[in-house]
C-alpha positions as CSV (number, residue, x, y, z in Angstrom):
1,M,3.6,12.1,2.7
2,R,2.5,13.3,6.2
3,S,-0.2,15.4,4.6
4,Y,-1.9,12.3,3.2
5,I,-2.3,10.6,6.6
6,H,-6.1,11.0,6.4
7,K,-6.3,9.3,2.9
8,P,-7.0,5.6,2.4
9,L,-4.1,3.3,2.6
10,A,-4.2,2.3,-1.0
11,Y,-4.0,5.9,-2.0
12,R,-0.9,6.5,0.1
13,I,0.8,3.4,-1.3
14,N,0.1,4.7,-4.8
15,I,1.6,8.1,-4.0
16,L,4.7,6.5,-2.4
17,V,5.3,4.3,-5.4
18,A,4.8,7.2,-7.8
19,R,7.3,9.3,-5.8
20,L,9.9,6.5,-6.0
21,C,9.3,6.0,-9.7
22,F,9.5,9.8,-10.3
23,R,12.8,9.8,-8.5
24,G,14.1,6.9,-10.5
25,I,13.2,8.5,-13.8
26,Y,14.3,12.1,-13.2
27,F,17.2,11.4,-10.8
28,P,18.5,8.1,-12.1
29,Q,20.0,5.8,-9.4
30,M,23.1,4.3,-10.9
31,G,23.4,1.2,-8.7
32,F,22.1,-1.0,-6.0
33,L,23.6,1.1,-3.2
34,A,22.0,4.3,-4.6
35,W,18.6,2.6,-4.5
36,L,19.3,1.4,-0.9
37,K,20.0,5.1,0.0
38,V,16.7,6.2,-1.5
39,L,14.8,3.5,0.4
40,A,16.6,4.4,3.6
41,E,15.7,8.1,3.1
42,N,12.1,7.0,2.8
43,G,12.3,4.3,5.5
44,Q,10.0,6.0,8.0
45,T,7.2,6.4,5.4
46,I,7.7,2.9,4.1
47,G,7.7,1.5,7.7
48,D,4.5,3.4,8.6
49,I,2.7,2.1,5.5
50,V,3.9,-1.5,6.1
51,K,2.9,-1.4,9.7
52,E,-0.6,-0.1,8.8
53,C,-0.9,-2.8,6.1
54,F,-0.2,-5.6,8.6
55,S,-2.4,-3.9,11.2
56,E,-5.4,-3.9,8.8
57,W,-4.6,-7.4,7.6
58,F,-4.5,-8.8,11.1
59,S,-7.6,-6.9,12.2
60,G,-9.5,-8.5,9.3
61,M,-8.4,-12.0,10.0
62,G,-11.0,-12.8,12.6
63,K,-13.9,-11.7,10.5
64,Q,-15.9,-14.3,8.6
65,P,-16.0,-13.9,4.8
66,V,-19.3,-12.8,3.3
67,R,-20.8,-15.5,1.2
68,S,-23.3,-14.8,-1.5
69,V,-26.5,-16.8,-1.5
70,P,-27.5,-18.1,-4.9
71,A,-30.7,-16.7,-6.3
72,Q,-33.6,-19.1,-6.4
73,S,-35.8,-19.4,-9.5
74,S,-39.3,-18.2,-8.9
75,G,-41.1,-20.9,-10.8
76,D,-40.8,-23.3,-13.6
């Protein structure tokens, strides 16, 4: 996952979810504790992505939303 650090955040989230799904299909986790172990093994990556998500979210909070202006008719 470190090789994808230059990719957009959404792409990296997609890759992480795909990796976890692949692991769940081809190396089935038999119980709750097995899934916790998988999440713990990927904890650094998950933490980095969550931290970046919150960072982007909070940095965008101060910005005003862009509002579209309705088009005016050019004559009746």
